[in-house]
C-alpha positions in Angstrom: -30.0 -7.1 73.5 -31.0 -9.4 70.7 -30.1 -8.2 67.3 -31.2 -9.8 64.0 -28.6 -10.9 61.6 -27.8 -8.1 59.1 -29.5 -8.4 55.8 -28.9 -7.3 52.3 -31.3 -5.1 50.3 -31.7 -5.0 46.6 -33.9 -2.8 44.4 -34.4 -4.0 40.8 -35.5 -1.5 38.2 -38.0 0.2 40.5 -40.5 2.8 39.3 -43.0 4.6 41.6 -45.9 6.7 40.2 -48.2 8.6 42.6 -51.3 10.4 41.4 -50.1 10.0 37.8 -46.8 11.7 38.6 -43.7 9.6 38.1 -41.6 10.0 41.3 -38.9 7.4 40.7 -37.5 5.9 37.5 -35.4 2.8 36.9 -33.8 2.6 40.4 -31.5 -0.4 40.8 -29.1 -0.6 43.7 -27.9 -3.0 46.3 -27.3 -2.4 50.0 -24.8 -4.8 51.6 -25.4 -6.5 55.0 -24.2 -4.4 57.9 -23.4 -1.2 56.0 -24.6 2.3 56.5 -26.0 3.3 53.1 -27.0 7.0 52.5 -29.6 8.2 50.0 -28.4 11.7 49.2 -30.4 14.3 47.3 -32.4 17.4 47.4 -36.0 18.0 48.5 -37.6 16.8 45.3 -35.1 14.0 44.6 -37.4 11.1 45.5 -35.4 9.7 48.4 -38.3 9.7 50.9 -40.5 7.9 48.4 -37.8 5.3 47.9 -37.7 4.6 51.6 -41.5 4.3 51.7 -41.3 1.9 48.7 -38.8 -0.3 50.6 -41.1 -0.3 53.7 -44.1 -1.1 51.5 -46.0 2.1 52.2 -45.8 3.3 48.5 -46.6 0.7 45.8 -44.2 0.1 42.9 -45.5 0.6 39.4 -42.6 -1.5 38.2 -39.7 -3.4 39.6 -38.9 -5.6 42.7 -37.6 -5.3 46.2 -35.6 -8.1 47.7 -34.3 -8.7 51.2 -31.6 -11.4 51.2 -33.1 -14.1 48.9 -36.7 -13.1 49.6 -38.8 -11.1 47.2 -40.9 -8.7 49.4 -42.4 -6.6 46.6 -45.9 -7.7 47.5 -45.4 -8.4 51.2 -47.5 -6.3 53.6 -45.6 -3.6 55.4 -46.0 -5.0 58.9 -44.6 -8.4 57.7 -41.4 -7.0 56.1 -39.5 -6.4 59.4 -38.2 -3.2 58.1 -39.1 -0.3 60.4 -39.2 3.2 58.9 -38.6 6.4 60.9 -40.5 9.0 58.7 -39.4 12.6 58.3 -42.5 13.8 60.2 -41.6 11.5 63.2 -45.3 10.9 64.3 -45.8 9.7 67.9 -48.8 8.2 69.6 -50.3 11.3 71.3 -52.0 9.5 74.1 -48.9 7.4 75.1 -46.0 8.6 77.3 -42.5 8.6 75.9 -41.7 5.2 77.5 -44.7 3.5 75.9 -44.1 5.1 72.5 -40.5 3.7 72.5 -41.7 0.3 73.8 -44.3 0.1 70.9 -41.6 -1.2 68.6 -41.3 -4.3 70.8 -45.0 -5.2 70.9 -44.6 -8.2 68.5 -41.6 -9.6 70.5 -42.3 -11.9 73.4 -40.3 -10.1 76.1 -40.8 -9.8 79.8 -41.8 -6.5 81.3 -38.4 -6.2 82.9 -36.6 -6.7 79.6 -38.8 -4.1 77.9 -38.2 -1.6 80.7 -34.4 -2.1 80.5 -34.3 -1.7 76.8 -36.5 1.4 76.8 -34.2 2.9 79.5 -31.1 2.1 77.4 -32.6 3.7 74.2 -33.7 6.8 76.0 -30.2 7.2 77.4 -28.8 6.9 73.9 -30.9 9.8 72.7 -30.5 11.9 75.9 -34.1 11.6 77.1 -33.7 9.6 80.3 -35.7 12.0 82.4 -38.6 12.3 80.0 -40.0 8.7 80.2 -43.4 9.8 81.5 -43.9 12.9 79.4 -46.5 13.0 76.7 -45.5 14.0 73.1 -47.2 17.4 73.4 -45.0 18.3 76.3 -41.8 17.8 74.2 -40.0 20.1 71.8 -39.8 19.0 68.1 -36.1 18.0 68.8 -37.2 15.8 71.7 -40.1 14.3 69.7 -37.7 13.3 66.9 -35.4 11.7 69.3 -38.2 9.6 70.7 -39.0 8.4 67.2 -35.4 7.6 66.7 -35.3 5.5 69.9 -38.6 3.7 68.9 -37.0 2.7 65.6 -33.7 1.6 67.0 -35.2 -0.5 69.8 -36.7 -3.1 67.4 -33.2 -4.4 66.4 -34.6 -5.1 63.0 -32.6 -6.7 60.1 -32.8 -3.4 58.2 -33.5 0.1 59.6 -34.8 3.0 57.4 -34.3 6.6 58.6 -35.7 9.5 56.6 -33.7 12.6 57.6 -33.7 11.5 61.3 -31.8 14.6 62.6 -33.6 17.4 60.7 -35.0 18.9 64.0 -31.7 18.8 65.9 -29.2 21.6 66.4 -25.7 21.2 65.2 -24.3 19.7 68.4 -27.1 17.2 69.0 -27.0 16.3 65.3 -23.3 15.4 65.6 -23.9 13.5 68.8 -26.8 11.4 67.4 -24.9 10.7 64.2 -22.1 9.3 66.2 -24.5 7.2 68.3 -26.2 5.8 65.2 -22.8 5.1 63.4 -21.5 3.4 66.6 -24.6 1.2 66.9 -24.3 0.3 63.2 -20.7 -0.6 63.5 -21.0 -2.4 66.8 -23.9 -4.6 65.9 -23.4 -4.7 62.1 -26.9 -3.2 61.5 -27.9 -2.6 57.9 -28.9 1.0 57.9 -30.4 3.1 55.1 -30.5 6.9 55.9 -31.6 9.8 53.7 -30.0 13.2 53.9 -29.7 16.5 52.0 -26.3 17.2 53.5 -23.4 15.9 51.4 -20.9 16.5 54.3 -23.0 14.3 56.5 -23.1 11.5 53.9 -19.4 11.7 53.1 -18.4 11.5 56.8 -20.6 8.7 58.0 -21.9 6.5 55.1 -20.1 3.4 53.9 -21.6 4.0 50.5 -23.8 6.7 49.0 -26.5 6.7 46.3 -27.0 10.2 44.7 -30.6 10.9 43.6 -31.7 13.8 41.4 -35.3 14.3 40.2 -36.2 10.7 40.7 -33.2 9.2 38.9 -30.2 7.5 40.3 -27.1 9.5 39.4 -24.3 7.4 40.9 -23.5 4.8 43.7 -20.2 4.5 45.4 -18.0 5.0 48.4 -17.5 8.6 49.6 -14.0 8.6 48.1 -15.3 7.3 44.8 -18.0 9.8 44.5 -15.9 12.7 45.6 -12.8 11.9 43.5 -14.5 10.2 40.5 -18.0 11.7 39.9 -19.6 10.4 36.8 -21.8 13.5 36.2 -21.7 17.2 36.7 -24.5 17.1 39.2 -22.7 14.6 41.4 -19.4 16.6 41.2 -21.2 19.8 42.3 -23.4 18.3 44.9 -20.6 16.5 46.8 -18.5 19.6 47.3 -17.0 22.7 45.8 -15.7 22.1 42.3 -14.2 23.8 39.3 -15.9 22.9 35.9 -14.6 24.3 32.7 -16.6 23.5 29.5 -15.0 22.6 26.3 -14.3 19.7 23.9 -11.8 16.9 23.3 -9.4 17.1 20.4 -6.2 15.3 19.5 -2.6 16.5 18.6 -1.4 13.2 17.0 -2.0 10.6 19.7 -2.1 13.2 22.5 -5.7 14.0 23.7 -6.2 17.6 24.6 -9.1 19.5 26.3 -9.7 22.8 24.6 -11.8 25.0 26.9 -14.3 27.5 25.6 -12.1 30.3 26.9 -9.2 29.1 24.8 -7.2 27.3 27.6 -5.7 24.0 26.4 -5.3 21.2 29.0 -3.2 18.1 28.0 -4.9 14.9 29.2 -2.2 12.5 30.1 -3.4 8.9 30.5 -7.0 9.9 30.3 -9.4 7.4 28.5 -11.4 9.9 26.4 -13.3 9.8 23.2 -12.6 11.9 20.1 -14.8 14.9 19.3 -16.6 14.9 22.6 -17.9 17.9 24.4 -17.7 17.9 28.2 -16.3 19.6 31.3 -12.9 19.5 32.8 -13.5 19.0 36.6 -11.0 19.5 39.5 -11.4 20.5 43.1 -10.3 23.8 44.6 -7.6 22.0 46.8 -6.1 20.4 43.6 -4.7 23.8 42.6 -1.5 25.2 44.0 0.4 28.5 43.6 3.8 28.3 42.0 6.6 30.8 41.6 6.9 32.3 38.1 10.6 31.3 38.1 10.1 27.7 39.4 11.2 24.9 37.2 8.4 22.8 35.7 7.4 19.9 38.0 6.6 16.7 36.1 3.6 17.0 33.9 2.1 19.9 35.9 -0.1 22.2 34.0 0.4 25.9 34.7 -2.0 28.9 34.2 -1.6 32.6 34.7 -4.5 34.4 36.4 -5.6 37.3 38.4 -7.1 37.2 42.0 -10.8 38.4 41.8 -11.9 37.9 45.4 -11.2 36.0 48.6 -13.5 34.1 51.0 -12.8 33.1 54.6 -13.7 29.4 55.2 -12.3 29.0 58.8 -9.3 26.8 58.4 -8.7 27.8 54.8 -9.1 30.7 52.4 -10.8 30.4 49.1 -9.3 32.6 46.3 -11.2 33.1 43.1 -8.9 33.4 40.1 -9.7 34.8 36.7 -8.2 32.5 34.0 -8.9 34.1 30.6 -12.4 35.1 31.6 -13.2 31.9 33.5 -13.3 32.1 37.3 -11.9 29.1 39.2 -11.5 28.7 43.0 -8.3 27.8 44.8 -8.3 26.7 48.5 -5.3 27.3 50.6 -4.7 26.6 54.3 -4.5 29.8 56.4 -0.9 29.0 57.5 0.3 28.8 53.9 2.7 31.2 52.4 0.2 32.6 49.9 -2.4 33.7 52.4 -1.3 37.3 51.7 -2.9 37.4 48.2 -4.8 40.5 47.4 -7.5 41.4 44.8 -5.8 42.2 41.6 -2.6 40.2 42.2 -1.3 38.3 39.1 -0.3 34.7 40.0 0.6 31.4 38.4 -1.2 28.3 39.5 -0.3 24.7 38.9 -2.5 21.6 38.4 -1.5 18.0 38.3 -3.3 16.5 35.2 -4.0 13.3 37.2 -6.4 15.4 39.3 -8.5 16.3 36.2 -11.6 14.4 35.4 -13.5 14.8 32.1 -17.3 14.7 32.6 -19.9 14.5 29.9 -22.4 17.2 29.7 
């Protein structure tokens, strides 16, 4: 199979306005050659519009789109070499599955034998080997979406764009297809941009993630960077369960302190913070641990006394909600841990490493 050299993609200060409604504002980001790049956001975040703008289907009201060293801002969609699998996964209704998939090869000078072999291979990848002669109306939505996926992948383009390509799949097929797409991307160094509303999906499979919210870019980074070091409250909450305690920064001499609205004081060791700044102390549920009341202090560990309010079953772990002076925080413990026997009303002491705390501006 012939595969194009992977390409870089760059968006420079992109705005998109449709029917006098501003959909995207000041979007600037770079996608590296050969990486899987996820656009993560909710239904109204603008991620689908961003893909359409890259493909040339939605006009920019401002900004530029570059592939490698080529400015393609005003290049016609069919000349960009950037296939887009849209969310609606439309198929040619009069064409059988095999011809629909082969459609992506129509501009390549290939023999009938090579086209047939490549179509067969792509249909095997998506589990539709026996549906080659079926028409789209004879397929389920799940099968139709997989045909559209195969049609996009077969072109071996320099950049592939996928708009929620697994939305019609059940959990098992979704997992399988994600692994197929990730394997293809790694094996052939394909530059892949994929949208998703599922943060767990993006964290597991993307090399880097751009988080979008209401048409604005919130943050770009690796899964670890975004999860451990979110820049904003929205990113912190969207990427997973999080504890956020509102308050403000104050100083005791040279020691910065975070004074929460409920009166809790958290010393901020080695934290670069500004004076007289309001914000939120952020830490993840798994950053907390239960300690014995009689245990000796461990390093700079911060300790709080609280009361168990409720417990939730998460499968391999239990989530305990703890009341800390009127503020509920969640603590995750593995089911085999000693403290799985906590009950509602229990008084406990929890410890927190200050290095795990991140101060986010409101």
